[in-house]
Every structure is written in structure tokens, then in C-alpha cells.
PASETOR-427612 format. One record per residue: x, y, z of N, C-alpha, C in turn; residue in one letter. Coordinates in steps of 0.2 Angstrom, whole numbers, padded with zeros to 4 digits, always signed. Atoms other than C-alpha are relative to their C-alpha. Example, Ala and Ser with C-alpha at 12.3 -4.5 7.8 and 13.67 -1.06 7.14 Angstrom:
// residues 2
+0004-0006+0000+0062-0022+0039+0004+0006+0000A
-0004-0006-0001+0068-0005+0036-0004+0005+0003S
This chain:
// residues 392
+0003+0000+0008+0945+0292+0369-0008-0003+0001M
+0006+0002-0003+0931+0282+0375-0006+0003+0004F
+0002-0002-0006+0927+0293+0389-0004+0006-0005Y
+0001-0006+0006+0925+0308+0373-0006-0003-0002S
+0006+0001+0005+0913+0298+0362-0004-0002+0005I
+0005+0000-0005+0903+0293+0377-0005+0006+0002Y
+0003-0008+0000+0901+0311+0381-0004+0003-0004H
+0004-0002+0006+0897+0316+0364-0007-0002+0000R
+0006+0005+0001+0883+0303+0363-0006+0002+0006C
+0005-0003-0006+0876+0309+0381-0003+0006-0002E
+0004-0005+0002+0874+0325+0374-0004+0001-0005K
+0005+0001+0005+0866+0320+0359-0007-0002+0003K
+0007+0004-0001+0853+0309+0368-0004+0006+0005V
+0004-0006-0004+0849+0325+0381-0003+0004-0005L
+0003-0005+0005+0847+0336+0366-0007-0002-0003Y
+0006+0004+0002+0835+0323+0358-0006+0001+0004S
+0005+0000-0005+0825+0322+0374-0003+0008+0002I
+0002-0008-0001+0825+0342+0376-0004+0002-0006F
+0005-0003+0004+0819+0345+0359-0006-0005-0001L
+0008+0003+0000+0804+0331+0361-0004+0004+0005S
+0005-0003-0004+0798+0339+0376-0002+0007-0003I
+0000-0006+0001+0800+0356+0368-0005-0001-0006K
+0006+0000+0003+0789+0350+0354-0006-0003+0003I
+0006+0002-0004+0777+0341+0365-0004+0005+0003L
+0003-0005-0003+0774+0357+0375-0002+0005-0004V
+0003-0005+0006+0771+0368+0359-0004-0001-0002T
+0005+0004+0001+0761+0356+0354-0009+0000+0004F
+0005-0001-0006+0749+0356+0370-0001+0007+0001F
+0002-0007+0001+0750+0376+0369-0005+0000-0005I
+0004+0000+0006+0744+0376+0353-0006-0002+0000F
+0007+0002-0001+0731+0364+0356-0005+0001+0003N
+0005-0003-0006+0723+0372+0372-0003+0006-0003S
+0000-0006+0001+0724+0389+0363-0007-0001-0006V
+0004+0001+0006+0715+0381+0347-0007-0001+0003Y
+0005+0003-0003+0703+0371+0359-0004+0008+0003L
+0003-0005-0002+0699+0388+0368-0004+0005-0005W
+0003-0004+0005+0697+0398+0353-0006-0004-0004A
+0004+0005+0002+0686+0385+0346-0007+0000+0005S
+0004+0000-0006+0676+0385+0363-0004+0007-0001D
+0004-0006-0002+0672+0404+0361+0000+0002-0006N
-0001-0003+0007+0673+0407+0343-0008+0001-0002S
+0007-0003+0001+0653+0407+0343-0003+0005+0005T
+0001-0005-0004+0652+0419+0357+0005+0007-0002L
-0004-0007+0002+0665+0432+0351-0005+0005-0003N
+0004-0006+0002+0653+0440+0340-0006+0003+0004P
+0004-0003-0004+0641+0442+0353+0003+0005+0006I
-0003-0003-0005+0653+0449+0365+0001+0007-0004E
-0002-0007+0004+0657+0462+0351-0007+0004+0000S
+0005-0005+0001+0639+0467+0350-0002+0002+0006L
+0001-0002-0006+0637+0469+0369+0004+0006+0002I
-0005-0005-0001+0654+0479+0368-0002+0008-0003Y
+0003-0004+0006+0644+0490+0353-0006+0001+0005S
+0007-0002-0002+0627+0491+0366-0004-0002-0004Q
+0006+0003+0004+0618+0481+0353-0002-0006+0003N
+0002+0005-0004+0610+0472+0366-0006-0004-0001Y
+0004+0004+0003+0596+0467+0358+0000-0005-0004Q
-0002+0005+0006+0603+0458+0343+0005-0005+0005K
-0002+0004-0005+0614+0451+0356-0003-0006+0003A
+0004+0003-0003+0601+0443+0365-0003-0005-0006L
+0005+0003+0005+0591+0437+0349+0005-0006-0002E
-0006+0006+0001+0610+0427+0344+0000-0005+0005D
-0001+0005-0005+0610+0420+0361-0006-0004+0001L
+0007+0004+0000+0592+0413+0360+0002-0004-0004E
+0000+0004+0004+0596+0404+0345+0007-0006+0002V
-0004+0005-0004+0613+0397+0352-0003-0004+0006L
+0004+0003-0007+0602+0392+0368-0002-0007-0001E
+0003+0006+0002+0595+0379+0357+0006-0007+0000K
-0005+0007+0000+0611+0368+0357+0002+0000+0008N
+0000+0000-0007+0613+0362+0376+0009+0000+0000P
-0008-0001-0002+0633+0363+0372+0002+0007+0001E
-0002-0007+0000+0632+0381+0370-0001+0004+0007N
+0001-0002-0006+0626+0383+0388+0006+0000+0005R
-0006+0000-0004+0642+0387+0395+0000+0006+0007T
+0000-0006-0006+0647+0399+0410+0001+0006-0004W
-0001-0004+0003+0652+0410+0398-0007+0003-0005E
+0004-0001+0005+0637+0410+0387-0005+0003+0006F
+0004-0003-0004+0626+0414+0403+0002+0006+0003Y
-0002-0005-0002+0638+0427+0409-0001+0007-0005K
+0001-0005+0004+0636+0436+0392-0008+0003-0001L
+0007-0002+0001+0618+0434+0391-0003+0004+0007K
+0001-0005-0006+0616+0443+0410+0003+0007-0002G
-0002-0006+0002+0626+0457+0403-0005+0002-0006D
+0005-0002+0005+0615+0458+0388-0008+0003+0002A
+0006-0001-0004+0600+0458+0401+0001+0007+0002F
-0001-0006-0003+0608+0472+0410+0000+0006-0004L
+0001-0004+0006+0609+0483+0394-0005+0002-0001G
+0006-0001+0000+0592+0483+0393-0004+0001+0006I
+0005+0000-0005+0586+0485+0410-0004-0005+0003S
+0005+0005-0003+0580+0469+0414+0005-0004+0005R
-0005+0003-0007+0590+0466+0431-0002-0006+0003Q
+0000+0006-0003+0581+0452+0436+0001-0005-0005Y
-0003+0006+0004+0584+0441+0421+0008+0001-0001D
-0006-0001+0000+0602+0447+0422+0001-0004+0006A
-0002+0003-0005+0603+0441+0439-0001-0010-0001A
+0001+0007+0000+0595+0424+0435+0005-0003-0005N
-0007+0000+0004+0608+0423+0420+0008-0001+0004S
-0006-0002-0004+0622+0428+0433+0001-0007+0004F
-0001+0007-0004+0617+0413+0445+0001-0006-0003Q
-0001+0006+0003+0617+0400+0431+0007+0001-0002K
-0006+0001+0002+0634+0406+0425+0005-0002+0007S
-0002+0001-0007+0640+0406+0444-0001-0008+0001L
+0000+0008-0002+0634+0387+0446+0004-0004-0002K
-0004+0002+0006+0644+0382+0431+0008+0003+0004I
-0007-0002-0002+0660+0392+0437-0002+0005+0006N
+0003-0006-0005+0657+0401+0454+0007+0004+0001P
-0006-0006-0001+0675+0409+0454+0001+0006-0004R
+0000-0006+0005+0669+0424+0444-0001+0006+0005Q
+0002-0005-0004+0670+0438+0457-0003+0006-0003A
+0002-0005+0002+0666+0451+0445-0010-0001-0001V
+0007+0000+0000+0647+0442+0444-0002+0000+0008L
+0001+0000-0009+0647+0440+0465-0002+0008+0001H
+0001-0010+0000+0650+0462+0463-0008+0001-0003L
+0006-0003+0004+0635+0463+0452-0005-0003+0003K
+0004+0001-0004+0624+0452+0461-0002+0003+0007L
+0000-0005-0006+0627+0460+0477-0003+0005-0001S
+0004-0007+0002+0623+0476+0469-0006-0001-0002Q
+0006+0001+0003+0608+0470+0461-0005-0002+0008F
+0005+0001-0007+0602+0463+0478-0002+0005+0005Y
+0001-0007-0003+0605+0478+0487-0005+0005-0003D
+0005-0005+0004+0595+0489+0474-0008-0002+0001S
+0007+0000+0000+0580+0479+0478-0001-0003+0008I
-0001+0000-0007+0584+0478+0497-0002-0006+0002R
-0002+0008-0002+0589+0460+0501+0006-0001+0003K
-0006-0001-0003+0603+0464+0512+0003-0007+0002P
+0000+0007-0001+0604+0445+0516+0005-0003-0005K
-0002+0002+0007+0608+0440+0499+0007+0005-0003K
-0004-0005+0003+0618+0456+0495+0008-0002+0004S
-0005+0003-0005+0629+0451+0511+0004-0006-0003F
-0001+0006+0000+0632+0434+0504+0005+0000-0006H
-0003-0001+0006+0638+0439+0486+0005+0004+0000H
-0005-0003+0000+0650+0452+0492+0005-0002+0004V
-0005+0005-0004+0658+0440+0505+0004-0005-0005R
-0004+0004+0004+0662+0428+0490+0005+0005-0003L
-0004-0004+0003+0668+0443+0480+0006+0001+0003Y
-0006-0003-0004+0680+0449+0493+0005-0007+0001L
-0006+0006+0001+0687+0430+0494+0001-0001-0005A
-0005-0001+0006+0692+0433+0477+0003+0005+0000L
-0003-0005+0002+0696+0449+0477+0001+0004+0008E
+0001-0004-0007+0700+0454+0495+0004+0007+0002G
-0003-0007-0001+0709+0471+0492-0003+0003-0001D
+0006-0004+0002+0694+0479+0487-0003+0005+0007D
+0001-0004-0006+0691+0492+0503-0006+0004-0001I
+0006-0004+0002+0675+0500+0494-0005-0005+0002Q
+0006+0005+0001+0666+0484+0494+0001-0004+0009Q
+0000+0004-0005+0674+0478+0510-0004+0006+0007R
+0002-0004-0005+0668+0494+0519-0010-0002-0001Y
+0007+0002+0002+0649+0488+0510+0000-0006+0004R
+0000+0006-0003+0653+0472+0518-0002+0001+0008A
+0001-0003-0005+0654+0481+0535-0007+0002+0000I
+0007-0002-0001+0637+0489+0533-0005-0005+0000I
+0005+0005+0001+0628+0474+0526+0000-0006+0007L
+0002+0005-0006+0633+0462+0540-0003+0003+0006S
+0004-0004-0006+0627+0475+0554-0006-0002-0001S
+0007-0001+0002+0611+0476+0544-0003-0008+0001R
+0003+0008+0000+0608+0455+0543+0003-0002+0008V
-0001+0003-0005+0616+0453+0561+0005-0004+0002G
-0004+0003-0002+0631+0446+0558+0008+0002+0004D
-0004-0004-0002+0641+0454+0571+0007-0003+0001L
-0006+0004-0001+0656+0443+0572+0004+0002-0006K
-0002-0003+0007+0659+0447+0553+0002+0008+0002Y
+0000-0009-0002+0656+0466+0559+0006+0002+0003F
-0005-0003-0004+0670+0467+0570+0007-0002-0004Q
-0004+0002+0004+0681+0456+0560+0003+0005-0007Y
-0001-0003+0007+0679+0467+0544+0004+0006+0003A
-0003-0006-0002+0682+0483+0555+0008+0000+0001L
-0006+0002-0001+0698+0475+0561+0005+0001-0006K
-0004+0000+0007+0704+0472+0543+0000+0006-0003R
+0001-0007+0004+0698+0490+0537+0006+0003+0004I
-0003-0003-0005+0708+0496+0553+0008-0001-0001E
-0006+0000+0001+0724+0488+0549+0001+0001-0007D
-0002+0000+0007+0723+0492+0530+0002+0009+0002T
-0002-0007-0001+0722+0510+0536+0005+0003+0003T
-0006-0001-0003+0737+0511+0547+0006-0001-0006K
-0005+0001+0005+0747+0506+0532+0000+0005-0005K
-0001-0006+0004+0741+0521+0522+0002+0006+0003S
-0004-0007-0004+0747+0539+0522-0006+0004+0003E
+0004-0005-0002+0731+0546+0526-0002+0002+0007Y
-0002-0002-0005+0730+0556+0541-0009+0004+0001D
+0008-0002-0002+0709+0559+0549+0000+0007+0001I
+0000-0006-0003+0715+0576+0555+0001+0005-0007K
-0001-0004+0006+0720+0583+0537-0005-0001-0004E
+0006+0001+0004+0706+0573+0528-0006+0005+0004V
+0006-0004-0002+0694+0583+0539+0002+0008+0000L
-0001-0007+0001+0701+0599+0538+0000+0002-0008N
+0001-0002+0007+0701+0598+0519-0007+0000-0002T
+0008+0002+0002+0681+0592+0519-0002+0007+0004I
+0003-0005-0002+0678+0607+0531+0001+0006-0003E
-0001-0005+0004+0686+0619+0520-0006+0000-0006T
+0005-0001+0005+0676+0615+0506-0007+0000+0001H
+0007-0002-0001+0660+0614+0515+0000+0009+0001F
+0000-0009+0000+0664+0633+0520-0001+0003-0005Q
+0001-0004+0007+0665+0638+0502-0006-0003-0002K
+0007+0003+0003+0649+0628+0498+0002-0004-0006G
-0003+0004+0004+0660+0616+0488-0003-0008+0002E
+0000+0007-0004+0648+0601+0493+0000-0006-0004Y
-0001+0006+0006+0651+0590+0477+0007-0002+0003K
-0008+0002-0002+0671+0590+0483-0002-0003+0007H
+0001+0002-0006+0663+0587+0501-0002-0009+0000V
+0005+0008-0001+0652+0571+0496+0007-0004-0003Q
-0004+0004+0004+0667+0565+0485+0005-0002+0005Q
-0007+0000-0006+0681+0567+0499-0004-0006+0005D
+0002+0003-0005+0669+0559+0511-0002-0009-0002C
-0001+0007+0004+0665+0543+0500+0007-0003-0002E
-0006+0002+0001+0682+0542+0497+0004-0003+0006K
-0004+0002-0006+0688+0540+0515-0004-0003+0006Y
+0004+0003-0004+0674+0533+0523+0002-0008+0001L
-0002+0006-0001+0680+0516+0519+0007-0002+0004P
-0006+0001-0004+0696+0520+0528-0001+0001+0008Y
+0003-0001-0007+0687+0527+0543-0006+0000+0002F
+0009+0001-0001+0669+0520+0544-0002+0003+0007P
+0004-0002-0006+0668+0524+0562+0002+0010+0002Q
+0000-0008-0001+0672+0544+0561-0006+0003-0002E
+0005-0001+0001+0657+0552+0564-0001+0006-0004K
-0003-0006+0003+0662+0568+0557-0002-0001-0009K
+0002+0003+0008+0662+0559+0538-0006-0001+0000L
+0007+0004+0001+0646+0551+0541-0005+0008-0001H
+0004-0007+0000+0638+0569+0546+0002+0005-0007N
-0001-0001+0006+0648+0578+0532-0005+0000-0007Y
+0001+0004+0005+0643+0566+0520-0010+0001-0002L
+0007+0000+0001+0624+0567+0524-0001+0010-0002Y
+0001-0007-0001+0624+0588+0526+0002+0001-0010L
-0002+0000+0007+0632+0587+0507-0005-0002-0003A
+0006+0002+0003+0618+0577+0500-0007+0005+0000H
+0006-0005-0002+0605+0588+0509+0000+0006-0005R
+0000-0007+0003+0613+0604+0502+0001+0000-0009N
-0001+0002+0008+0615+0596+0483-0009-0001-0001Q
+0007+0003+0002+0595+0591+0484+0001-0006-0003N
+0001+0007+0000+0600+0573+0482-0006-0003+0000S
+0008+0005+0000+0586+0561+0477-0001-0003+0008S
+0002+0002-0007+0576+0554+0493+0005-0007+0002I
-0004+0005-0002+0583+0537+0490+0007+0000+0003N
-0008-0003-0001+0602+0543+0490+0001+0003+0009T
-0003-0002-0008+0600+0553+0508-0002-0005+0004I
+0002+0006-0003+0589+0538+0514+0007-0004+0001E
-0006+0006-0001+0604+0527+0511+0006+0002+0004N
-0005-0002-0003+0617+0538+0517-0001-0001+0005V
+0002-0001-0007+0607+0538+0533-0001-0006+0004L
-0001+0007-0001+0605+0519+0533+0007-0003+0001I
-0007+0002+0000+0623+0517+0531+0003+0002+0007D
-0001-0001-0008+0626+0527+0547-0001-0005+0006S
+0004+0004-0005+0613+0518+0557+0006-0007+0000V
-0005+0007+0001+0622+0501+0551+0007+0000+0003A
-0007+0000-0003+0640+0507+0558-0002+0003+0007I
+0002-0001-0008+0632+0515+0574-0006-0003+0002F
+0007+0004+0000+0620+0501+0576-0004+0001+0006R
+0004-0002-0009+0617+0504+0596-0001+0007+0001D
+0002-0007-0001+0616+0524+0593-0007+0002-0002S
+0005-0001+0000+0600+0530+0596+0000+0006-0005S
-0001-0006+0004+0605+0546+0588+0001+0000-0007L
+0001+0000+0006+0608+0541+0571-0007-0003-0003Y
+0007+0003+0002+0591+0530+0571-0005+0005+0001Q
+0004-0005+0001+0583+0545+0575-0001+0005-0005I
-0002-0003+0005+0590+0555+0562-0003-0003-0006R
+0003+0005+0006+0585+0542+0549-0008+0000+0001L
+0007+0001+0001+0567+0540+0556-0004+0007-0001A
+0002-0005+0001+0564+0559+0557+0000+0001-0008I
-0001+0002+0006+0570+0558+0539-0007-0003-0005Y
+0004+0005+0003+0559+0545+0534-0008+0003+0001L
+0005-0004-0001+0545+0554+0544-0002+0006-0005K
+0000-0005+0004+0547+0570+0534-0003-0001-0007S
+0002+0002+0006+0545+0560+0518-0007-0003-0001Q
+0008+0003-0001+0527+0553+0525+0001-0008-0001K
-0002+0006-0001+0536+0537+0526-0001-0004+0006K
+0001+0001-0007+0527+0534+0542+0000-0007+0003L
-0001+0007-0003+0527+0515+0545+0007-0001+0000H
-0006+0001-0001+0544+0515+0541+0005+0004+0006R
-0002-0005-0005+0548+0530+0552-0001-0004+0008A
+0004+0002-0005+0537+0520+0565+0006-0004+0003L
-0006+0005-0002+0550+0505+0565+0006+0003+0002S
-0007-0002-0002+0566+0514+0566-0001+0004+0007V
+0000-0004-0005+0559+0525+0580-0001-0004+0005F
+0001+0005-0007+0553+0509+0591+0008-0002+0001R
-0007+0003-0002+0572+0502+0589+0004+0007+0003R
-0003-0007-0003+0579+0521+0593-0002-0001+0008A
+0002+0000-0007+0568+0519+0610+0003-0005+0003F
-0005+0004-0003+0574+0503+0613+0007+0000+0003Q
-0006-0001-0002+0590+0507+0612+0003+0005+0005N
-0001-0005-0005+0589+0522+0622-0002-0003+0007A
+0001+0002-0007+0582+0511+0637+0005-0003+0002L
-0004+0004-0002+0595+0500+0637+0006+0004+0001I
-0005-0005-0001+0608+0515+0636-0001+0003+0007Q
+0001-0004-0005+0601+0526+0647-0006+0001+0005D
+0005+0002-0006+0587+0518+0657-0005+0004+0000G
+0006-0005+0001+0574+0529+0664+0002+0006+0001F
-0004-0009+0001+0586+0545+0660-0003+0002-0009S
+0001-0001+0008+0579+0542+0642-0002+0007-0002I
+0002-0007+0003+0578+0558+0631-0009-0001-0003D
+0007+0003+0002+0558+0559+0630-0002+0003-0008E
+0001-0002+0005+0560+0567+0614-0002-0006-0007E
+0000+0006+0004+0561+0549+0605-0010-0001+0001I
+0007+0001+0000+0542+0547+0612-0006+0005-0003L
+0003-0006+0003+0536+0564+0606-0002-0001-0007Y
+0000+0002+0008+0540+0558+0588-0002-0005+0000H
+0003+0005+0000+0532+0542+0592-0006+0002-0001I
+0008-0003-0001+0516+0550+0596-0002+0003-0007K
+0001-0005+0006+0517+0562+0582-0002-0005-0006Q
+0002+0006+0004+0518+0546+0571-0008-0003+0000V
+0007+0004-0001+0504+0537+0579-0006+0004-0002Y
+0006-0006+0000+0492+0554+0578+0000-0002-0008Y
+0000+0000+0006+0498+0554+0559-0005-0006-0004E
+0002+0006+0004+0493+0536+0555-0008-0001+0004L
+0009+0000-0002+0476+0539+0565-0001-0006+0005N
+0000+0005-0006+0481+0527+0579-0002+0004+0007C
-0001-0006-0007+0475+0538+0593-0001-0003+0006H
-0001+0003-0006+0473+0525+0606+0008+0000+0002M
-0007+0001-0003+0492+0522+0605+0003+0007+0000D
+0000-0007+0000+0493+0542+0603+0001+0001+0008S
+0002-0001-0007+0486+0543+0620+0004-0005+0004K
-0004+0004-0004+0496+0528+0627+0008+0004+0000A
-0007-0003+0001+0512+0538+0623+0000+0006+0006I
+0001-0005-0005+0506+0553+0634+0000-0005+0007D
+0001+0004-0006+0503+0541+0648+0007-0004+0001S
-0006+0004-0001+0519+0532+0645+0006+0006+0002L
-0005-0007-0001+0529+0550+0647-0001+0001+0007I
+0000-0003-0005+0522+0553+0664+0002-0007+0004Q
-0001+0007-0002+0524+0533+0668+0008+0001+0002T
-0008+0000-0001+0543+0535+0665+0003+0005+0005I
-0001-0006-0004+0545+0551+0675+0001-0003+0007R
-0001+0003-0005+0542+0540+0689+0006-0004+0002K
-0005+0004-0001+0558+0532+0686-0001-0007+0003R
+0000+0006-0003+0561+0516+0697-0006+0000+0004E
+0006+0001-0004+0546+0520+0707-0007-0002-0001N
+0006+0002+0004+0533+0510+0698-0003-0005+0006Q
+0005+0005-0004+0518+0500+0704+0000-0004-0005E
+0001+0005+0005+0518+0484+0694-0007-0001-0003L
+0007+0001-0001+0499+0483+0697-0003+0005-0006Q
+0002-0006+0003+0497+0501+0689+0003+0000-0007K
-0003-0001+0006+0509+0498+0675-0004-0006-0004L
+0004+0006+0004+0499+0481+0671-0008+0004-0004D
+0006-0004+0002+0483+0492+0670+0000+0004-0005S
-0001-0004+0005+0489+0504+0660+0002-0003-0007S
+0000+0004+0005+0495+0491+0647-0005-0002-0003I
+0008+0003+0002+0478+0483+0647-0004+0005-0003R
+0006-0006+0002+0468+0500+0645+0002+0003-0006L
-0003-0002+0008+0480+0505+0629+0001-0007-0003Y
+0001+0005+0005+0476+0489+0621+0008-0002-0002N
-0007+0004+0000+0495+0482+0624+0004+0004-0006Y
-0004-0003+0005+0504+0496+0615+0006-0002+0000N
-0007+0002+0000+0521+0492+0611+0005+0003+0003R
-0005-0004-0004+0531+0505+0619-0002-0001+0007E
+0003+0003-0008+0521+0501+0636+0003-0007+0002Y
-0003+0006-0001+0526+0484+0634+0007-0001+0000L
-0006+0002+0000+0544+0486+0630+0003+0004+0006V
-0003-0003-0006+0546+0499+0645-0001-0005+0006F
+0004+0005-0006+0536+0487+0657+0007-0007-0001A
-0005+0005-0001+0551+0473+0651+0007+0004+0002L
-0005-0003-0003+0565+0486+0655+0000+0001+0007H
-0001+0000-0006+0559+0489+0671-0001-0006+0004Y
-0002+0008-0001+0557+0470+0675+0005-0002+0000L
-0006+0003-0002+0574+0467+0670+0005+0003+0004A
-0003-0003-0005+0580+0481+0682+0000-0003+0007V
+0004+0004-0006+0569+0474+0695+0005-0008+0001K
-0003+0006+0002+0577+0456+0690-0006-0005+0003E
+0005+0004-0001+0559+0449+0690+0000-0005-0004D
-0001+0004+0002+0562+0434+0681-0006-0003-0003E
+0006+0002+0001+0546+0427+0681-0005+0005-0004K
+0003-0003+0003+0537+0442+0677+0001+0003-0008M
-0003+0000+0007+0548+0447+0663-0001-0005-0007F
+0001+0003+0004+0546+0431+0655-0009+0000-0003R
+0008-0001+0000+0526+0433+0656+0000+0006-0005A
+0001-0005+0004+0528+0451+0648+0004-0002-0006Y
-0003+0001+0008+0540+0445+0634-0004-0006-0004S
+0004+0005+0003+0527+0431+0629-0005+0005-0002Q
+0007-0004+0004+0513+0444+0627+0002+0005-0004I
-0002-0003+0005+0525+0455+0618+0001-0003-0008L
+0000+0005+0006+0528+0441+0606-0006-0001-0003M
+0008+0002+0003+0509+0437+0604-0002+0006-0003E
+0003-0006+0003+0505+0455+0602+0004+0000-0007R
-0004-0002+0005+0519+0456+0589-0002-0005-0007D
+0003+0004+0005+0512+0441+0579-0005+0001-0001E
+0007+0000+0002+0495+0446+0579-0001+0006-0003K
+0002-0007+0003+0497+0465+0574+0007+0002-0004R
-0006-0003+0003+0515+0466+0566-0001+0001-0009G
+0001+0000+0007+0510+0461+0548-0005+0008-0002D
+0005-0004+0003+0496+0473+0548+0004+0008+0001K
-0006-0007+0000+0508+0489+0556+0004+0000-0003E
-0007-0003+0004+0523+0486+0547+0000-0005-0007L
+0001+0002+0007+0517+0477+0530+0005+0003-0005M
-0005-0002+0004+0530+0478+0518+0005+0005+0001N
-0005-0004-0003+0541+0489+0529+0007-0002+0000V
-0007+0002-0001+0559+0490+0524+0003+0002+0006F
-0005-0003-0004+0570+0491+0538+0007+0000+0000S
-0008+0000+0002+0589+0495+0539+0002-0007+0004P
-0003+0006-0002+0589+0479+0549-0005-0006+0000F
+0004+0006+0002+0583+0461+0546-0005+0001+0006E
+0004+0000-0005+0567+0459+0556+0002-0005+0007K
-0001+0005-0003+0573+0442+0564+0006+0003+0006E
-0006-0003-0003+0588+0452+0570-0002+0005+0007E
+0002-0005-0006+0578+0464+0582+0000-0004+0006M
+0001+0002-0006+0579+0460+0600-0004+0002+0005R
+0006-0003-0005+0566+0459+0613+0004+0004+0005V
-0004-0005-0006+0578+0465+0627+0007-0004-0001W
């Protein structure tokens, strides 16, 4: 009997404890929701204005709210950035997004928006920084992983470049995509002149097969046949150059396109990289086509001394290993330290393992670039960061 009374009392105590906990939890949840609603109640009408595309009114209301420091939350700056974007004030939007991220850095969507903004103004380092932060929060976005591969190559982060390629390779293995079937479908569309379908399929599958050359080629041809904008075609070619970073073929294609659009200094920058890569890969068997293109650019830029230097350099390269260093040095001085002549001299000295002269000519090249680089390539946007370009 005593046990029965004790058992009933115990059940009542436990029930009372449970009821108390339930009341506390309910109060906590209600209070949290109330506080959240209170904190956001001033921003809700502005969010509605942005949703209805009334961006100017949203900015006016935000300007009033900003006078009170307590209103300057991460949500406030996010909405302000969205409003600025709505009226195409990208720089102001980026500034607001950065302020929002400073308060709350775990906003994947803002990192993505900033990455795209920096991409549009050709700042690959900053774009890469934010796309990496985005992927750290949203790791399964294969489209942005592909962008990260391209950006990592352009800024010279080869460790991440290889890591991201491996990540995509693992993702592709888990997918049901077959590259042969994909290419057959694209080829069928291409033969029928369905270039929009070709473009869409290439853009869909390139993130899964980033090193499939046919996809890059078809995408380029699809845009050419659709008369896409100059910037669009240029960006497609830059992406291919970044993926195949050591291939002269894609660099020459980009440089020829830039030259056709009269972007001569940019074309020269890319041709120079192609020439250097070709020397590294092919040595004295380098295709002279690259040098003829460089000569033509020099001619159109009225750099007649450099144009003559290329004619002389072609004859010098044909001698292959049978160079006389004294004559090579005389030619370099005669043609006012033409850059291509200096780069070839470095290649020759590297092959001959003449470390002393190699260091001397490296110094000459560095001093020459410091003296003339700004004048030659001022405001030139290169697919790769300037500091990433190797001398040899």
C-alpha cells in the first residue's frame, strides 16, 4: 500500500516537472519568435518594396532607418545591397554586401554575388576569394566549382586547381552522364544548325567534364555562329585558356580573336605567353606561326623595330642549338632588347645550362619589363595575373 501511494506521488511530481519544462520551452520559443519579428518588423516593408521592384523607394526608406545605429544590422545592409543592384549601382551594392558580411560572414548568397561582381569588373583574385567562401558554405554547387577551377588557374593557385579538378572528377563518376553520349547529342545539334542547343548542352556538361576539349570547341563555335557579343566570346576563350593553362593552342586562339577585334595590346600579352609556353614544350621546334602573329601585332602598333626583330629571331631560331652567344647578344642589343629575343635567349641558356649567363639575362629581362611594361601593356587585362607569369 505504501509503495502504491509512493508510486502515485512520484508520477505526479514527474508530471509537474514535465509540465514546467513544457511551459518554459513554449515561452522561450514564443519569446524568440517575438524578438525576431520585432527586430525585422522595420525591414519587412522594405523587403516587400524590393520584391515588387520599387528599389528607389526602398533606398529612401533605408536611408531614414540608417540614421538610427541600431537599425544597421546585417539584414539591413543585405537589403540595401539588393536595392542598389536593382538600379544597377553595382559598386554601391558590393559595398553594402561587404558590410553585411562583416557582421554575418555565413551568407553564401552574398559571397556568390560578390564573386560575380568582381568577375564582371575583371578582378579574378577577389572573385576567387568569394567563390571559395561560397563553396565552403554550399559545397555541392558544381557550376560554381567549375568557376572556381577557372579562377584558381587564372590567379595561379595551382594547388586548389588540382584539388577542384579532383572534386569534380569524383562528382562526375557518381553521375549518370556518359561523355560519348553527350558529344553525340551535341554533334547532332551542331550538324542541324541548332547552335542554341549546342551552347546550352556545353554549358550544362562542361562543369562535369572540364577538360573535354570538344566541349570547349563546340561552345566557342556555337557562340560564333550565333553572333554572340564580343565579351561573351572572349570570356568563353579565356575559360578554355584557364583550363588548358599550358597549351599554346588555346592561347593563340584567344590572341587571334583579340587581334581581330583590334585589342592589340591584349593580343600581344597573350601571344607572348603562348610563345613562352611553346618554347618550354617544343623547344627549338617551335611553330613559327606564333612569331608571325607577334610580328603583325607589332607592325599594327607601329613598333617597327620590334617587327624587324621578329624577322631576325625567326632566322635565329632556325639555327636551333647551333647558336653563337656573342651574335645572339649583339642581335638583342641591336633590336633594343626586344622581349621575344630575350625570352629565346633564356631558353637557349637554360638548355645549355649556363647558369651565370641565364641569371644575367633574367636580370636584363626584368629590368626591361620594369622600364617598358607599363607603357606597353598599360590597363591590359590578361587572362592570368601579371605576377603569376613566369620568366622561365
